[in-house]
C-alpha positions, 0 to 999 in steps of 0.5 A: 552574052547580050545579058552580060553586056547589058548588066555591064552597061547598067553599072559602068559609065553611068550617072544618077541624081541624088541628094548627098550628105556625109558626116565629117569625123574628127581627125584621128589618123590613120582611120580619119584624116584631115588634109590641110595641105598638098600631100601624097599618101603611098599606101592606105586601106580603109581610111577616110580622107577629108580634103580642104578647099584648094588642096591636092591629095595624091594616093599612090595606092588605096583600098576601100578608102572614102574621100570627102572633097571640099570645093576646089579640091583635087584628088589624084588616085594612081591605083585603088581597090574599090574607093568612094569619093564624095565631092562638092563643087569645082573639084577635080578627080583623076583615077588612073586605075582600071578599077571601078570607082564610085563618085558622088559629086556636084555638077561642076566637079569633074572625073577622069579615068584616062586608062579605063574611061567608062569604068565608073558610077557617078551620082550627081549631087544636088547639092553635096552637104557635109555634116560638121556636127562632130568637128565643132559645127563648121569645116575644120578647113576654116582654121587660119594658119595661126590656129593650125599652129596652135593645133600642132602645139596642143600635144597633150602629155604624157601620151600614152597616159596611165588609167586614172592619170592626168594630162597636161595641155599647152594651150589656154582653154575653157573646156576639154571633152573626151570622145571615144572613136565612135564619136560619143562624148564621155567626159567634159571638163572646165579648163579655165585657168588650168593646164591639166586634166584629170582622166578618170573612168576611162578604159585602156584604148584610144580617145579623142581630146577636143579642147575649146580655146578662149576664143571659142575655136576647137582643136583636137588631139588623139590620146591613148590610155594604157 
């Protein structure tokens, strides 16, 4: 019995120090999700959630999800099965479940588990670092309101598109790139003065279209090839 208690103490309610770094992946729901405004998600399994500064994400139930929190973000989890959280500074994390949660965070962030106060493992990050290389080199949260409006208007069509077909884009741009779901660049197109892209050599499946605007900002959209 003493051995059981000792093992439990080693893995619950303890904090450790380490360097924390994670890659931020492009916004491709339902697997990878960027949260720009306050939102409630009712059910998610295995999803990645990147939460912008000052934004509150509430999860009613999640299983095996991964969360990346920018400074001053808030995460509320009602119930989960084995979630993982990586947070920058001044974040607030509240877990109402009785399941163990693993949190990597800077010292100015806080974790509370009202219904099971000691069932957690915390890694103290010095500091937390996010790698933005797959989302244009900077945080997607840096987009201002007008740019986010542009992002919602991108909407390439037709989508889904036939193999070796073409898609039309609704924004002025200089370059378009096609990535697979693993983040590998497959094709790059010069789109200056053009409103369409000829897609060649793509197998049936889901891809990420990344468009570089005239002002240098990058926006993305999911496309499906039949």
